[in-house]
N, C-alpha and C positions, 0 to 999 in steps of 0.2 A: 138667189133663187136656184140657179143652175148648180151651184156648188152644193147646196143642200140636197138636191135630188141625186147628184153624183155620189155624195157621201152616204146617203141612206140606201141607195141601190147597192153599192159595193159593200157597205157595212152589212147589209142583209146577206149577201153572198158569202162574206167572210164568216158570219155567224152560222150559216148553213154548213159551210165547209168545216168549221170547228166542231159542230155537233156531229157531223158525219164521221170525222176522223176519230172522235172520242168513242163513237159507237162501234167502229170497225178497227180499233187499235190492235186487238189480238189477231185478227185476220191479216192485217197489214204486216205484223211481226212474223207470222207464220209464212206468209207469201214471200217475204224477203229471205227468210231462212231456207225456204224451198229453192229459190233461185240461186242462192249462194251454194247450197248443197249440190245442186245440179252442175253448177260451174266447176266446183271442186272435183266432183266425180268425173266430169269431162276432162279436166286438166290432168287428172291422175290416170286416165285411161281405163277406168273400171268398166267391166262388162264388155270390153273391146271386141273379143271375137264373136260374141253372141248378140250384143246389142250396142250399137255405136251411139253414144250420147253426143250428138252434134249441137251446134248452136240453134239449128232449126228445132230440135227437140226441146231445148231449153226455152225458146220463145213460145212454142206451142204449149208446153206445160205451164209456163207463166200465165198465158192467156186463160187456160182452163182453170188454173189456180185462182186467178182473179175472179172468174165467174163463181167458183165455189166458195172461196174464202172471204172475199169482200163484196159478194153479191153484185158483181158488175152486170148490168143489163145490156140488152142488145145495142142501145144507143151509145154506151161507153165503148163497146167493142167496135162498132162502126167508126167511132171517133178515133180509136187507136189505129184502125185500118187506114183512115184518111191521113193520119200523121205519118204512118209508114209510107204511104203513097207519095206524099209531098216530099218526104226525106229521100225516097228513091229518085224522084224527079230532080231534086237538088244534086244528088250524087251523079246522076246522069249528065246534068249540065256541066258539072265539074270534070267530067270525063273519067270518073272512077266506075267503070262498067261492072267490075266484079261485085263490088259492094252494092251497086244499084240493083243488080239481078238478085242478090241475096235479100235485099230489103223488099223487093217486089214479091219474093216468096213469102216473107212475113206478112205482107199485105194480103195475099190470097189466103193464108192461114187465118188471119183475123176476119176476113170477109166470110170464109166458110163457117167459122164459129159464130159469127154474128147472124148469119142466115139460119143456122140450126137453132140458135137461141131465140130468134124472133118467131120461128115456127113453134117452138116449145112454149113461149110466152103466150101466143095466140091460142094454142090448144088448152092451156091451163085457164085462160080467161073465158073460153067458151064453156068449159066444164063448171065454172063457178056460177 
């Protein structure tokens, strides 16, 4: 009985994930290309004197790209922020302070985008 519930529950989740990934395949492809392009531009030093493409820029653009290209909602962005926060805590426990601070910056970027996105979602819902 328990195994049947377990299989049906996770089978349902796998079916939903399969459907979602098929629906957003082009967005996922373009998002990955965007991240790769930004990392290549960063490593090449393009726009260096005028606009520095740092890893912070790459992460922020990846989050914005996820919102636009794969229609990530505020819940997904807050989940990403939580994952960044837990990873920063893990790095802090290991004593890798520099990377923990950088990861905390990514957390705040994701939180900022999540708050902006939840405000926009509520405005759109009230207008409907």
